[in-house]
N, C-alpha and C positions, 0 to 999 in steps of 0.2 A: 504494500500500500504506500509506504513512504517513498519508494523508488518511483512509483507512478506519479505521485505528487511532485517529486523532484524533477521528473522528466517534463511534466506539464509546466512547471516553473521555468525550466530551461527554454521551452518553446516560447513562453511569454517574454522572457529576456531577449530572445532573438527578435521577436516581433517588435519589441519596444526599442531596439537598437542599443541595448546596454551590454551586449556581449563583447564589445571591444574594450571594455574597462577591465584592466588587469585584475583588480581585486575581485570582480564578479567572476571572471574565469577561474581564478584560484579557488573560489568557493564552489564553483561547479566541479572542478577537479576533486576537491575534498569530498563533496557529496557522492560523486561516483565511486571514489575509492572506498568510502565507508559502506557503500552498498555492494562492494565487491565487483564493480563493473569497470575493470581496468581498461578494456577496449574503449569504452566511452570516455573515461578520464584521459586516455592517450589521444583520443580524437580532439578533445578540447585543447589539450596541451599542444598538439601538432598545428592547430589552427592559429595559435597565438603568434603575432608578429615578433614579440620579444617575451622573454621569461624573466620573472623576478626570482630571487632566491627562494621565495615561498612556493612558487610553481615547481621548481626543481625538487625541493624537499618533499612536497606533497606527493610527487610522482615516485621518488625514491622510496619513501616510507610505504606508499601504496603497494609497490612491487614487493617489498619485504613482507608486508602484511599478507599478501597473496601467495607467499612462498616462491616468488620469482627473483631469487637472489642475483642471478647473473644479469638479468635485465636491470636491476637496481645498480649493479656495479658498472654496467655499460653507460647508464645515465650519469653516474658520478664522474666517469672519465670524460664524457661529453661536457658536463658542467665545468670541469677543470679546464678543458681546452678552450672554452668560451670565456674563461677568466672571471667567473662569477665568484664573488666574495663568499667564503664558507661560513656557516653558522655551526655552533656546537651540535645541534640536533642533526645536522647532516652526517656527522661522524657516527652518531648513534645508529642511524639507518644503514650506513655503509658497513659498519662493523657487524651488524646483524645480517646483512647480505653476505658478508664473508663467511659467517657461521653457517648460513643456509647452504652455500655451495662448497663448503669446506676449503676455503681459499686462505689458508694460514699465511702464506707469503703476502697476499694482498692485505690481509688484516694487519700484519706487522708493518707494511709500508704505510698504511693509513695511520697507524699508531705513532709512527715517527713524525 
């Protein structure tokens, strides 16, 4: 039921022209992540002309939550390539992703 309401709200946001606001898109990503709809969250993320650190963290933590550790690590590498300033919660997500895929070497690198 909540997903249906969220999807309806997303449609209203698009019709109202508010989808271009970064904070609104971040909220949409968060909603889809919490509903376990990573494909929908990824779709919103991919359509963003630019990403805030909040966008990146939401996606990384979402993939971790869904057990997609490698995808979370791939996003972290992409985030670093784009030079996004890191937040402490980013490392929480990345270290959890390392645990999911048993990437001890990556975990040590992140720890450094």
